[in-house]
C-alpha positions as CSV (number, residue, x, y, z in Angstrom):
1,R,99.1,75.1,100.8
2,K,97.8,77.9,98.6
3,I,94.6,78.2,100.6
4,A,96.9,78.5,103.7
5,E,99.0,81.0,102.2
6,R,96.1,83.2,101.0
7,K,94.7,83.1,104.5
8,R,98.0,84.4,105.9
9,E,98.0,87.2,103.2
10,V,94.5,88.2,104.1
11,K,95.2,88.3,107.9
12,K,98.3,90.4,107.0
13,D,96.3,92.7,105.0
14,R,93.7,93.1,107.6
15,D,96.5,93.9,110.1
16,I,97.9,96.6,107.8
17,F,94.4,98.0,107.3
18,R,93.7,98.4,110.9
19,S,97.0,100.1,111.4
20,L,96.1,102.8,109.0
21,S,94.6,106.1,110.0
22,K,90.9,106.6,109.5
23,D,91.4,108.8,106.6
24,D,93.6,106.3,104.8
25,Q,91.1,103.3,105.8
26,K,88.4,105.2,103.8
27,R,90.7,105.9,101.1
28,Y,91.4,102.0,100.7
29,V,87.9,101.2,101.0
30,R,86.8,103.5,98.2
31,F,89.6,101.8,96.1
32,R,88.3,98.3,97.0
33,N,84.7,99.3,96.1
34,M,85.8,100.7,93.0
35,E,87.6,97.5,92.2
36,K,84.4,95.5,92.9
37,A,82.5,97.9,90.6
38,I,85.0,97.2,87.8
39,K,84.6,93.4,88.4
40,D,80.9,93.6,88.2
41,N,81.1,95.7,84.8
42,F,83.6,93.3,83.4
43,S,81.4,90.3,84.3
44,K,78.6,91.7,82.2
45,L,80.8,91.9,79.0
46,P,80.7,89.1,76.3
47,Y,82.6,86.0,76.9
48,S,85.1,86.5,74.2
49,S,86.6,89.4,76.1
50,Q,86.8,87.4,79.5
51,G,90.4,86.2,78.9
52,I,91.8,89.8,78.7
53,L,89.5,90.8,81.4
54,D,90.7,88.2,83.9
55,A,94.2,89.4,83.5
56,H,92.7,93.1,84.1
57,L,91.3,91.8,87.4
58,K,94.5,90.1,88.4
59,K,96.5,93.3,87.8
60,L,94.0,95.3,89.8
61,D,94.3,92.9,92.6
62,G,98.2,93.5,92.5
63,L,97.4,97.2,92.4
64,L,95.2,96.9,95.5
65,D,97.9,95.2,97.3
66,S,100.5,97.7,96.3
67,Y,98.1,100.4,97.2
68,L,97.7,99.1,100.8
69,N,101.4,98.7,101.3
70,L,101.9,102.3,99.9
71,L,99.4,103.6,102.4
72,Q,101.2,101.8,105.2
73,L,104.5,103.2,104.1
74,K,103.2,106.7,103.8
75,E,101.9,106.5,107.4
76,R,105.4,105.4,108.6
77,Y,107.0,108.4,106.8
78,V,104.4,110.7,108.3
79,R,105.1,109.4,111.8
80,F,108.7,109.9,111.2
81,T,108.5,113.5,110.1
82,E,106.2,114.2,112.9
83,R,108.7,112.8,115.4
84,T,111.7,114.3,113.9
85,G,111.4,118.2,113.7
86,E,113.5,119.6,110.9
87,R,113.6,122.9,112.7
88,D,115.0,121.2,115.8
89,I,117.8,119.7,113.8
90,V,118.6,123.0,112.2
91,R,118.5,124.8,115.4
92,A,120.9,122.2,117.0
93,I,123.4,122.6,114.0
94,D,123.1,126.5,114.3
95,G,123.8,126.3,118.2
96,L,126.6,124.0,117.7
97,Q,128.2,126.1,115.1
98,Q,128.1,129.1,117.4
99,E,129.5,127.1,120.4
100,M,132.4,125.7,118.3
101,K,133.7,129.2,117.4
102,T,135.0,129.6,121.1
103,D,135.7,126.0,121.9
104,P,139.2,124.7,122.4
105,P,140.5,122.5,119.4
106,R,139.9,119.0,121.3
107,V,136.4,120.1,122.2
108,R,135.8,121.3,118.8
109,A,136.9,118.1,117.1
110,I,134.3,116.1,119.3
111,K,131.6,118.6,118.5
112,Q,132.5,118.3,114.9
113,R,131.6,114.5,114.9
114,R,128.3,115.5,116.4
115,M,127.9,118.1,113.8
116,G,128.4,115.3,111.2
117,I,125.7,113.2,112.7
118,L,123.1,116.2,112.9
119,E,123.9,116.8,109.2
120,K,123.3,113.2,108.3
121,R,120.1,113.2,110.3
122,L,119.0,116.5,108.4
123,E,119.7,114.8,105.1
124,R,117.7,111.6,106.2
125,F,114.8,113.9,107.1
126,K,114.8,115.6,103.7
127,K,115.0,112.4,101.9
128,A,112.1,111.1,103.9
129,G,110.2,114.3,102.8
130,E,110.9,113.5,99.2
131,N,110.0,109.8,99.6
132,L,106.7,110.9,101.1
133,A,106.0,113.1,98.1
134,I,106.9,110.2,95.7
135,I,104.5,107.8,97.6
136,G,101.8,110.5,97.6
137,A,102.1,110.8,93.8
138,Q,102.1,106.9,93.3
139,L,99.0,106.7,95.2
140,E,97.3,109.4,93.3
141,T,98.3,107.8,90.0
142,I,97.1,104.4,91.1
143,E,93.7,106.0,92.0
144,D,93.6,107.7,88.6
145,V,94.2,104.6,86.8
146,A,91.6,102.7,88.8
147,R,89.1,105.4,87.8
148,Y,90.1,105.2,84.2
149,V,89.7,101.5,84.3
150,Y,86.3,101.9,85.9
151,E,85.2,104.3,83.2
152,Q,86.7,101.9,80.6
153,S,84.7,99.2,82.1
154,L,81.6,101.1,81.6
155,T,82.4,101.9,78.0
156,M,84.7,99.1,77.0
157,Q,85.8,99.3,73.4
158,N,89.4,98.1,73.5
159,P,90.4,95.7,76.3
160,E,94.1,95.6,75.0
161,E,94.4,99.5,75.8
162,V,93.5,98.9,79.3
163,S,95.8,96.0,79.7
164,F,98.8,98.2,78.3
165,Q,97.7,101.0,80.9
166,L,97.7,98.4,83.8
167,D,100.9,96.8,82.8
168,T,102.7,100.2,82.7
169,L,101.3,101.1,86.3
170,V,102.1,97.9,87.8
171,S,105.7,97.8,86.6
172,E,106.2,101.5,87.9
173,V,104.5,100.6,91.3
């Protein structure tokens, strides 16, 4: 069952990877290559450190999965913001406000409902922009931690420190 489950996960990861833009695919491949380099460096360390290092590698695998999912989520937000023009919504709100000044009360009431929908769309658009910025910051943080772990794997002195850093990042992601 575990093998079958892992095969499904790998297939899902491949599908997600293929759905990414070329730039994000390159970004993911760089991260994956860094993970391989870290594993190679860790494998050269003394056996006494291997228990802690194995835990590092499992955390890195989890970060790699989170990284891929964040890239996919980022692309969804980018597509949403490209399709939904904030200026178009603002323009529609402004136009509707102008029209409502001269409309009879019953027509104005109907247009007020439309105004509420447009305002909710604008709010959703702004929230999407904020989420996109958060995702970008999370991706950059993961990349920085991976670089830190890579550098640490070259000059390993305190495996517990790296473990703490990874635990903190994994819980944040």
